[in-house]
C-alpha positions in Angstrom: 21.7 27.4 -45.7 23.5 29.6 -43.3 26.3 28.6 -41.2 24.1 29.0 -37.9 21.5 26.5 -39.3 23.7 23.6 -40.0 24.5 22.7 -36.3 21.0 22.6 -35.6 20.4 20.3 -38.2 23.3 18.1 -37.1 21.8 18.0 -33.8 18.5 16.7 -34.7 19.7 14.2 -36.9 22.2 12.9 -34.2 19.2 12.9 -31.7 17.0 11.1 -34.0 19.7 8.3 -34.9 19.6 7.3 -30.8 15.9 7.1 -31.0 16.2 5.0 -34.2 18.7 2.6 -33.0 16.6 1.7 -29.9 13.4 1.1 -32.6 15.9 -1.0 -34.6 16.9 -2.7 -31.7 13.5 -3.6 -30.8 12.7 -4.8 -34.4 15.4 -7.2 -34.0 14.0 -8.8 -31.0 12.9 -12.8 -31.1 9.2 -13.5 -30.1 10.7 -14.7 -26.8 12.9 -11.5 -26.2 10.0 -9.3 -27.2 7.5 -11.5 -24.8 9.9 -10.8 -21.9 10.3 -7.0 -22.6 6.5 -6.6 -22.5 5.9 -8.8 -19.6 8.0 -6.0 -17.8 6.8 -3.0 -19.6 3.2 -4.1 -19.5 1.8 -0.6 -19.6 3.1 -0.1 -23.2 1.2 -3.4 -24.1 -2.4 -1.5 -23.7 -3.9 -1.0 -26.2 -1.9 -3.3 -28.2 0.5 -1.2 -30.3 0.0 -1.4 -33.9 4.0 -1.7 -34.8 7.4 -1.5 -33.4 7.5 2.1 -33.9 4.7 2.4 -31.6 6.0 0.5 -29.4 9.0 2.4 -28.7 7.3 5.4 -28.9 5.5 4.3 -25.7 8.6 3.0 -24.0 10.2 6.5 -24.4 7.5 8.2 -22.8 8.8 9.5 -19.4 6.0 7.7 -17.4 6.7 4.4 -18.9 10.4 4.7 -18.1 9.6 6.0 -14.5 7.4 2.8 -14.0 10.2 0.8 -15.4 12.8 2.2 -13.3 10.8 1.5 -10.2 11.0 -2.2 -10.4 15.0 -1.9 -10.8 17.1 -3.0 -8.0 19.8 -1.2 -6.6 22.5 -3.3 -8.7 20.5 -2.3 -11.9 20.5 1.5 -11.0 24.1 1.3 -10.1 24.7 0.0 -13.5 22.7 2.9 -15.2 24.5 5.4 -13.1 27.9 3.5 -14.3 26.8 3.6 -18.1 25.9 7.3 -17.9 29.3 8.2 -16.6 30.8 6.3 -19.5 28.8 8.1 -21.9 26.4 5.2 -23.1 23.7 8.1 -23.1 25.5 9.4 -26.5 26.8 6.3 -27.9 27.6 2.5 -27.2 30.3 1.3 -24.5 31.6 -1.9 -24.1 31.3 -4.4 -21.0 35.0 -3.7 -20.4 34.3 0.1 -20.1 32.2 -0.5 -17.1 33.1 -3.7 -15.2 35.7 -2.4 -13.2 33.4 0.6 -11.9 30.7 -1.5 -10.0 31.9 -3.6 -7.0 30.2 -6.7 -8.4 29.9 -8.7 -11.6 27.2 -6.6 -13.7 26.0 -9.6 -16.2 22.7 -10.6 -14.3 22.0 -6.6 -14.1 22.7 -6.1 -17.6 20.5 -8.8 -18.5 17.6 -7.7 -16.3 17.8 -4.1 -17.7 17.9 -5.3 -21.2 14.7 -7.4 -20.5 13.1 -4.4 -19.2 14.1 -2.4 -22.3 16.2 0.5 -20.3 19.6 -0.7 -22.2 19.6 -1.9 -25.6 22.6 -3.5 -28.0 23.1 -1.1 -31.0 25.9 -2.9 -32.4 25.5 -6.5 -31.3 25.7 -8.3 -27.8 29.0 -6.5 -27.1 27.8 -2.9 -27.2 25.3 -1.4 -24.9 23.5 2.0 -24.8 20.8 3.6 -22.4 17.5 4.1 -23.3 17.1 7.7 -24.5 15.7 10.1 -21.8 16.2 7.5 -18.7 18.6 9.8 -16.7 15.6 12.4 -16.8 13.6 9.9 -15.1 15.9 9.3 -12.2 16.2 11.5 -9.0 19.0 14.3 -9.4 22.2 12.8 -7.5 21.0 9.6 -6.9 24.8 8.5 -6.5 24.6 4.9 -5.6 28.2 4.3 -6.4 29.4 6.7 -3.9 27.5 6.5 -0.5 30.1 7.8 2.5 28.6 6.5 5.6 28.7 9.5 7.8 26.8 10.4 11.1 24.7 13.8 11.9 27.7 14.2 14.8 30.5 14.0 12.3 29.0 16.8 10.2 28.2 19.0 13.4 31.9 18.5 14.3 33.4 19.9 11.2 35.1 23.3 11.4 32.6 26.4 10.8 34.4 27.2 7.5 33.8 23.6 6.1 30.3 23.8 7.0 29.9 27.1 5.4 31.6 25.4 2.0 29.1 22.9 2.5 26.0 25.0 2.7 26.9 27.1 -0.2 27.2 24.0 -2.4 23.8 22.5 -1.1 22.0 26.2 -1.6 23.3 25.9 -5.4 21.6 22.7 -6.0 23.9 20.1 -4.3 26.7 20.9 -7.0 29.1 24.0 -7.5 31.6 24.7 -10.4 35.2 25.1 -9.3 36.4 27.7 -11.9 35.2 30.9 -12.0 33.7 33.0 -9.4 34.1 30.0 -7.2 37.7 29.2 -8.1 39.1 31.0 -4.9 37.0 28.4 -2.9 38.2 25.6 -4.8 41.7 26.5 -3.9 41.3 26.7 -0.4 42.6 24.3 2.0 39.2 23.5 3.5 37.7 22.5 0.3 40.6 20.3 -0.7 40.3 18.6 2.8 36.2 18.0 2.3 37.5 16.6 -1.0 40.1 14.3 0.3 37.4 13.0 2.7 35.0 12.1 0.2 32.5 14.6 1.9 32.4 16.2 -1.6 33.3 14.5 -4.7 34.2 15.5 -8.5 31.2 14.6 -10.6 33.4 16.1 -13.8 36.4 18.2 -14.2 35.4 21.4 -13.1 32.2 19.9 -11.0 31.7 19.0 -7.5 28.8 17.6 -5.8 27.5 16.6 -2.5 26.7 12.6 -2.0 23.2 12.0 -1.4 24.1 10.5 2.1 26.3 13.6 3.1 23.1 16.2 2.1 20.8 13.5 4.6 23.1 13.9 7.5 23.6 17.9 7.0 19.7 18.2 7.2 19.6 15.9 10.3 18.5 12.9 9.0 20.1 9.7 9.2 22.0 8.6 6.0 20.1 5.8 3.8 22.8 3.4 2.7 21.4 1.5 -0.3 23.4 -1.9 -0.8 24.3 -2.9 -4.1 24.0 -6.5 -3.6 21.6 -8.5 -1.8 22.5 -8.6 2.0 24.7 -11.7 2.6 22.7 -14.0 4.4 19.6 -13.3 1.8 18.1 -14.8 0.1 19.3 -18.2 1.3 18.6 -20.3 -1.9 20.4 -23.6 0.1 17.5 -23.9 2.4 16.8 -27.6 1.8 13.3 -28.0 0.2 11.7 -30.3 3.2 12.9 -27.7 5.6 11.5 -24.9 3.6 8.2 -26.5 3.2 8.1 -27.0 7.0 8.9 -23.7 7.8 6.3 -22.5 5.2 3.4 -24.6 6.9 4.3 -22.9 10.0 3.8 -19.6 8.8 0.7 -20.3 6.9 -0.9 -21.7 10.2 0.3 -18.7 12.2 -0.5 -16.4 9.5 -3.9 -17.9 9.2 -4.6 -17.4 13.0 -3.8 -13.8 12.7 -5.9 -13.3 9.5 -9.0 -15.0 11.4 -8.4 -12.8 14.6 -9.2 -9.8 12.3 -12.1 -11.4 10.8 -13.6 -12.1 14.3 -12.7 -8.5 15.5 -14.6 -7.1 12.3 -17.5 -9.1 13.5 -17.7 -6.9 16.5 -16.8 -3.8 14.8 -20.1 -4.4 12.6 -22.2 -5.6 15.4 -21.3 -2.4 17.6 -22.0 0.2 14.6 -25.0 -1.9 13.8 -26.3 -1.5 17.3 -25.7 2.0 17.4 -24.1 4.0 14.5 -21.6 6.6 15.2 -22.3 10.4 14.1 -19.3 11.8 11.9 -17.8 15.2 12.2 -18.1 17.6 9.2 -15.3 16.4 7.6 -16.6 13.0 7.6 -14.2 11.5 10.0 -14.9 9.9 13.3 -14.2 11.9 16.7 -11.3 10.8 19.2 -14.2 10.0 21.8 -16.1 7.7 19.3 -12.8 5.7 18.5 -12.0 5.3 22.0 -15.6 4.2 22.9 -15.3 1.8 20.2 -11.7 0.6 21.0 -13.1 -0.2 24.6 -16.2 -2.0 23.3 -14.2 -4.6 21.2 -11.4 -4.5 23.6 -8.8 -3.4 21.3 -6.5 -0.2 21.2 -7.2 2.6 19.5 -4.6 2.3 16.7 -6.0 -1.2 15.6 -9.6 0.3 15.8 -8.6 2.8 13.3 -7.3 0.1 11.4 -10.1 -2.1 11.3 -12.6 1.1 10.7 -10.2 1.8 7.6 -10.2 -1.9 6.4 -13.8 -2.1 6.9 -14.3 1.0 4.5 -11.8 -0.3 1.9 -13.7 -3.4 2.0 -16.9 -1.8 1.8 -18.5 -3.2 4.8 -18.9 0.0 6.4 -19.8 3.3 4.8 -21.0 6.6 5.6 -24.5 7.6 5.1 -28.1 8.2 7.0 -29.5 5.0 8.5 -33.2 4.8 8.3 -34.5 6.5 11.5 -31.6 8.7 12.0 -30.6 12.1 10.7 -27.4 13.3 9.7 -23.9 11.6 8.8 -23.1 8.4 10.4 -21.0 5.5 10.2 -22.6 2.2 10.0 -22.3 -1.3 8.7 -23.4 -1.8 4.7 -25.8 -4.4 3.6 -22.9 -6.2 2.3 -21.6 -6.4 5.8 -24.9 -8.3 6.6 -24.2 -10.6 3.7 -20.3 -11.1 4.7 -21.2 -11.9 8.2 -23.4 -14.7 7.0 -20.7 -16.0 4.7 -18.0 -18.9 4.8 -14.8 -18.1 6.9 -12.6 -18.2 3.8 -14.5 -15.8 2.1 -14.9 -13.3 4.7 -11.1 -13.4 5.2 -10.4 -13.0 1.4 -12.9 -10.1 1.2 -10.7 -8.2 4.0 -7.6 -9.1 2.1 -8.8 -7.5 -1.0 -9.7 -4.5 1.0 -6.5 -4.4 2.7 -4.8 -4.7 -0.8 -6.4 -1.3 -1.7 -6.7 0.4 1.3 -5.1 4.0 1.2 -5.7 5.1 4.6 -2.5 6.2 6.9 -4.6 5.9 9.8 -1.8 6.0 11.9 -1.1 9.5 11.2 -4.6 10.7 12.7 -6.1 10.4 16.1 -9.5 10.6 14.3 -10.9 7.3 12.3 -11.6 7.1 8.7 -9.9 10.6 8.2 -9.7 11.2 4.7 -6.9 13.7 5.4 -4.5 11.3 6.1 -5.3 9.1 2.8 -2.3 8.6 0.5 -2.9 6.9 -2.8 0.6 5.3 -3.0 0.1 3.2 -0.2 -1.2 0.2 -2.1 1.7 0.2 -4.3 4.0 0.6 -1.2 2.3 -2.3 0.5 2.6 -4.6 -2.5 6.8 -3.6 -2.2 6.8 -4.7 1.2 5.0 -8.1 0.3 7.3 -8.6 -2.5 10.5 -8.2 -0.3 9.3 -11.1 1.6 8.1 -13.2 -1.3 11.5 -12.5 -2.9 13.3 -14.3 0.0 13.5 -17.8 0.5 14.8 -17.2 4.4 12.8 -15.7 7.1 13.1 -12.0 7.7 13.3 -10.4 10.8 12.9 -6.8 11.2 16.8 -6.0 11.2 17.1 -7.9 7.8 14.1 -6.9 6.1 15.2 -3.0 6.0 18.3 -3.8 3.9 16.6 -6.5 1.4 14.0 -3.9 0.8 16.3 -1.1 0.0 18.2 -3.3 -2.2 15.0 -4.4 -4.3 13.4 -1.0 -4.0 15.9 1.7 -3.9 13.8 4.4 -5.3 10.8 3.9 -2.8 13.2 3.6 0.1 14.6 7.1 -0.8 11.2 8.6 -1.7 9.2 7.2 1.4 9.2 7.9 4.8 10.5 5.1 7.0 7.9 5.3 9.4 5.0 4.7 6.6 6.9 1.3 5.7 7.1 0.5 9.3 3.4 0.7 9.7 3.2 -1.4 6.5 5.5 -3.8 7.7 3.0 -4.4 11.0 0.0 -4.4 8.6 1.3 -7.7 6.9 1.6 -9.5 9.9 -1.6 -8.1 11.4 -3.6 -9.2 8.2 -2.2 -12.8 7.9 0.0 -12.0 5.0 3.5 -12.5 6.7 4.2 -14.8 9.6 7.6 -15.6 11.3 9.0 -13.6 8.7 8.0 -15.4 5.6 5.3 -14.6 3.1 2.1 -16.8 3.7 0.2 -18.6 0.9 -2.3 -16.0 0.3 0.5 -13.8 -1.0 2.9 -16.4 -2.4 0.2 -18.1 -4.3 -3.0 -15.9 -4.4 -6.0 -14.8 -2.1 -7.9 -17.7 -3.0 -5.6 -19.9 -0.9 -8.0 -18.9 2.2 -9.8 -21.8 1.2 -7.1 -24.3 1.6 -5.9 -22.5 4.8 -9.0 -21.8 6.6 -10.0 -25.0 9.0 -13.2 -26.8 8.2 -15.8 -25.5 10.3 -17.4 -27.5 13.4 -20.6 -27.7 14.8 -19.4 -29.1 18.3 -17.9 -27.0 21.3 -17.0 -28.1 24.9 -18.8 -26.8 27.9 -16.4 -26.2 31.1 -17.5 -25.9 34.6 -16.4 -22.2 34.8 -19.4 -21.0 32.7 -17.5 -21.2 29.5 -17.5 -22.6 26.1 -14.5 -23.7 24.1 -14.7 -24.0 20.3 -11.7 -25.7 19.3 -12.2 -24.4 15.6 -14.0 -22.1 13.7 -17.9 -22.7 14.0 -20.2 -22.8 11.4 -22.2 -19.4 10.6 -25.3 -20.7 12.0 -24.1 -22.4 15.3 -21.8 -19.4 16.0 -24.7 -16.8 15.5 -26.9 -18.8 17.6 -24.3 -19.4 20.5 -23.4 -15.8 20.2 -27.0 -14.8 20.8 -27.0 -16.0 24.5 -23.1 -16.3 25.1 -20.4 -13.7 25.1 -17.3 -13.8 23.0 -14.5 -13.6 25.3 -11.6 -14.9 23.0 -11.9 -15.0 19.2 -9.4 -16.8 17.2 -9.4 -20.4 15.6 -9.9 -21.5 19.3 -12.7 -19.3 20.6 -14.1 -19.2 23.9 -17.6 -17.9 25.0 -19.0 -17.1 28.6 -22.3 -17.8 29.7 -23.6 -15.1 32.4 -27.0 -13.8 33.5 -26.5 -10.9 31.1 -26.1 -13.1 28.1 -28.8 -15.6 29.0 -31.3 -12.5 29.4 -30.2 -11.2 25.8 -31.1 -14.7 24.5 -34.4 -14.6 26.0 -34.9 -11.2 24.9 -34.3 -12.5 21.2 -37.3 -14.7 21.7 -35.3 -18.0 22.4 -36.8 -19.9 25.3 -34.9 -21.9 28.1 -35.9 -25.0 26.6 -34.7 -24.1 23.0 -31.2 -22.7 24.6 -30.7 -26.3 26.7 -31.8 -28.2 23.6 -29.1 -26.2 21.7 -26.3 -26.9 24.2 -27.1 -30.4 24.0 -27.0 -31.2 20.6 -24.0 -29.1 20.1 -21.6 -30.2 23.1 -19.0 -32.6 23.4 -20.2 -34.4 26.2 -23.0 -33.6 28.8 -23.9 -30.0 29.4 -22.8 -28.9 33.2 -25.8 -28.6 35.5 -24.6 -25.2 36.5 -25.4 -24.0 33.3 -28.9 -25.5 33.2 -29.3 -24.0 36.4 -28.4 -20.6 35.3 -30.5 -20.8 32.3 -33.4 -21.7 34.3 -32.8 -19.2 37.1 -32.6 -16.2 34.6 -36.1 -17.6 32.7 -37.8 -17.8 36.0 -37.8 -14.1 36.4 -37.5 -13.1 32.8 -41.0 -12.4 31.1 -42.8 -12.2 34.8 -43.9 -8.7 33.3 -45.4 -9.0 29.7 -45.9 -5.9 27.5 -46.9 -5.0 23.9 -47.6 -2.1 22.1 -51.1 -1.4 22.6 -48.9 1.9 22.5 -48.2 -0.2 24.8 -49.4 -2.1 27.8 -47.7 -4.1 30.6 -49.3 -6.7 32.4 -48.4 -9.4 35.5 -50.5 -12.2 37.2 -48.5 -10.6 40.3 -50.6 -7.5 41.1 -48.0 -6.3 43.6 -45.1 -6.7 41.4 -47.2 -4.9 38.7 -47.8 -2.1 41.2 -44.1 -1.4 42.3 -43.4 -1.2 38.2 -45.9 1.8 38.1 -44.3 3.3 40.9 -40.9 2.8 39.7 -41.7 4.3 36.0 -43.6 7.6 35.9 -44.8 6.7 32.2 -46.7 3.8 33.1 -50.4 4.1 34.2 -52.0 1.2 36.1 -55.7 0.5 34.3 -56.4 -2.7 36.1 -54.5 -4.5 39.1 -52.7 -6.9 36.4 -52.6 -4.5 33.4 -50.9 -0.7 32.9 -50.2 1.2 29.7 -48.2 3.9 28.5 -47.8 6.4 25.6 -44.1 5.5 24.8 -43.1 2.7 22.3 -42.6 -0.7 23.4 -38.9 -0.8 23.2 -38.7 2.4 25.4 -40.8 1.2 28.1 -38.8 -2.4 28.1 -35.8 -0.2 28.3 -36.9 1.8 31.1 -38.2 -1.4 33.2 -34.9 -2.8 33.0 -33.0 0.0 33.9 -34.7 -0.2 37.5 -34.2 -3.6 37.7 -37.1 -5.5 36.4 -36.9 -8.4 33.7 -39.9 -7.9 31.5 -40.2 -9.6 28.4 -42.0 -8.3 24.9 -45.1 -10.3 23.6 -47.4 -10.5 20.5 -51.2 -10.2 20.5 -51.1 -14.0 21.3 -48.8 -13.9 24.4 -46.0 -15.7 22.6 -42.6 -14.0 23.4 -41.2 -12.1 20.5 -38.0 -10.5 19.3 -38.0 -6.5 19.9 -34.6 -5.7 19.4 -33.9 -3.1 16.9 -32.8 -4.3 13.5 -29.1 -3.3 12.4 -28.7 0.2 11.0 -27.1 -0.2 7.8 -26.2 2.4 4.9 -25.3 1.5 1.2 -22.0 0.7 0.3 -19.9 3.3 -1.4 -19.6 3.1 -5.0 -16.6 2.0 -6.2 -14.8 2.4 -9.6 -13.1 -0.8 -9.3 -14.4 -4.1 -10.6 -15.7 -6.6 -7.8 -15.4 -10.3 -8.0 -18.1 -12.5 -6.8 -17.7 -15.6 -4.5 -19.1 -18.7 -4.1 -21.7 -17.5 -1.8 -22.3 -14.4 -4.0 -20.2 -12.2 -1.8 -18.6 -9.4 -4.0 -14.9 -8.4 -3.1 -13.6 -5.2 -4.7 -10.6 -6.0 -7.0 -7.8 -3.6 -7.8 -8.2 -1.9 -11.6 -5.0 -1.5 -12.9 -4.0 -0.3 -16.0 -2.0 -3.0 -17.2 -2.0 -6.0 -19.7 -2.7 -9.3 -18.7 -0.9 -12.3 -19.6 -3.1 -12.9 -22.5 -3.0 -9.4 -24.1 0.6 -9.6 -23.6 1.0 -12.8 -25.8 -1.7 -10.9 -28.3 0.5 -8.2 -28.5 3.8 -10.2 -29.3 2.0 -12.0 -32.2 0.6 -8.8 -33.4 3.9 -7.1 -33.2 5.9 -10.0 -34.7 3.3 -10.6 -37.7 3.5 -6.7 -38.5 5.2 -6.2 -41.7 5.9 -2.2 -41.1 9.9 -1.7 -41.5 11.3 -0.4 -38.1 12.6 2.7 -40.1 9.3 4.0 -41.3 7.5 6.8 -39.4 5.6 5.8 -36.0 1.6 5.6 -36.9 1.0 6.8 -33.5 1.0 10.7 -32.9 4.7 11.1 -31.7 6.3 14.4 -29.9 8.4 15.8 -32.9 12.2 16.3 -32.3 11.9 20.0 -32.9 9.6 20.3 -30.1 12.2 19.1 -27.8 14.0 21.7 -25.5 18.2 21.4 -25.2 17.8 20.5 -21.3 18.4 16.8 -21.9 21.3 17.1 -24.2 23.2 19.8 -22.3 22.5 17.7 -19.1 23.9 14.7 -20.7 26.9 16.4 -21.9 27.4 17.9 -18.3 27.6 14.6 -16.7 30.0 13.3 -19.0 31.8 16.8 -19.4 31.3 16.4 -23.3 32.2 19.4 -25.2 29.5 20.8 -27.4 28.8 23.7 -29.7 25.9 26.0 -28.5 24.1 28.5 -31.0 22.7 31.1 -29.1 21.1 34.7 -29.5 23.8 37.5 -28.3 22.5 40.7 -26.9 22.1 42.2 -30.2 19.7 39.0 -31.2 22.2 37.6 -33.7 23.0 33.9 -33.8 26.4 33.0 -32.3 28.0 29.7 -32.2 30.6 28.8 -29.5 32.4 25.8 -28.2 31.7 25.1 -24.4 31.4 22.3 -22.1 28.1 22.0 -20.1 28.9 22.3 -16.2 25.4 22.4 -14.9 22.1 23.2 -16.0 19.7 24.6 -13.5 17.3 27.4 -13.0 16.5 27.8 -16.8 20.4 28.6 -17.3 23.3 26.6 -18.1 26.8 27.2 -17.0 29.4 26.2 -19.3 33.2 26.6 -19.5 34.1 28.5 -22.6 38.1 28.5 -22.9 39.1 29.0 -19.1 36.1 31.2 -18.3 32.8 30.3 -16.7 29.6 31.6 -18.9 26.1 31.4 -18.1 23.5 31.0 -21.1 19.8 31.3 -20.4 18.0 28.2 -22.0 15.3 30.5 -23.6 18.3 32.1 -25.8 19.8 28.9 -27.0 18.8 27.7 -30.6 20.8 25.2 -31.4 23.2 22.4 -29.4 25.4 19.9 -31.0 27.7 17.3 -29.7 31.1 18.4 -30.6 
């Protein structure tokens, strides 16, 4: 074997030992410890791994590591950063090596990281090593341990030369080598002042870096400071149980009222679109004018209207399609929406909660409704993080206290997301009833099934007041609510709803084939106390003039015992032709004749061939619900709710995986039974970056300009753009990565 080949073999063996150490550690875990690891790394338990080697291979995949890192708090990421600085990627370090480098006691964070298998103990409980490849999964220059609090104005107040130096470093990827070609800059007074002010920091002996918060200020953004410990007042674990229960009860009550308000408003959206489906634009979104019209009809602002449309689509209550009798692409209710409206109140809220959980529309970013151009598949996961922030705290959160706790619990999401997006999701959780008074309500503290307990029992009685209104002090049963709404207009939805009787609403009831006697009997049966005389007079007054003209589809006819009235109707509607003093006919459909007569001030009623009043209102226009790849849950009433289909192991699967792995007899040192990426296939980027972070010397074997293998000792400074800047002696040398054939730690 040639001298040039030996370092390469050495490097492979060293890297393989690091991975093997992790496998051996997994194999030594007890049943309880292994179960705790798999509960945090559920993605690695599907399907059940055949042995420990397979499990470790899955845990080393970049995607699995990224999922685990996304659950880390700021304290845990700060510990990872500290371990990396102390060389825990290359070998084990002790607790004493890092304790003085973090501004908090690291034991709790270390325990959490160990449970997530992001660190392990290769030589017993006192040694700490980072999971291989973990640093490659973290954002470059995360720098939680160094977050200067600086404003945009302070950056702009720097001298022109200092800003030039910062711009030069920023254009170089945020870091700069201070030897070689840049040595003159590093020796300048302005550079040293920036270093002393903490605006740039030394990341290694010969490299400086611009902290993340400084780069944000340079870009004109307000720096995002990630707290390394929970905010001082959060969570308040000293809250007395009795007081906590009282505050949670108040939150549940307010959240229920908010959630049911959304349910009632969705009722009106469905009713409006059932009467008149809205034509969609070519991109299948709802135009600005239609959104405005619908908002006015349901008495909500345009933003909430767009939220309701997005929610209805996600809950499969609304859909795109071609309703019967119409041509083109329309937004209309689905058949499931008709079933939803007749379901119990708690199931209706639960369907909306499931739809909200999966809703991926950033509707606030578009003036149009259900605009697919603003869909964001990350929104369901981000919404979950917002909810988890409230469930993690036992104290009520205001807007001011929410943000630091969210940043601490979810630092990577904070850095990767726009604050505006989180702000809108924060409004959503209150709107749908998941959060109230700064606390998570039972529907997210426990489960969506809590809607059954939270929703008050439906009632059948209401109070009619002298101002022609009916007040229901609780939710009405679907049957009573539907019949009352047929001849009274809903004025104030909510747990205590208010309906108003007027000429238009009574006439609407008569048009639906109700008679005056049936209306009065219904009110008498369901009213607490006596029905005011004014309501009975109103019903009789409208009924007296309603149906004076009788019509039926001959194609169609209009008749009246009052020949003068019929003559006036014929004179007012050109499409009518009198065939007798008391009868007129028309070639128009019955519905159009009725509409024409009402338009000119008459109150006709429709009748069948025997003279009995009939309901000629058009059937609701519906479209099929969009097919969903996600599973559905069927409620007690038969109403299906979309379920989020996650490719994660359930608790039962985790237990089965643990039992199988514990019983497996394959030694940890054997080759994995699943296909693994061979070590030979790895490039040298990860090893070189690890060495650069810790200023560790390496030996690099590369092909020189004659194609001959050459080995040199060097200290990597930076790896970027397919090249490695390294310090060889006192000179800075740049090696193209494609020419490197071997790397070994010196």
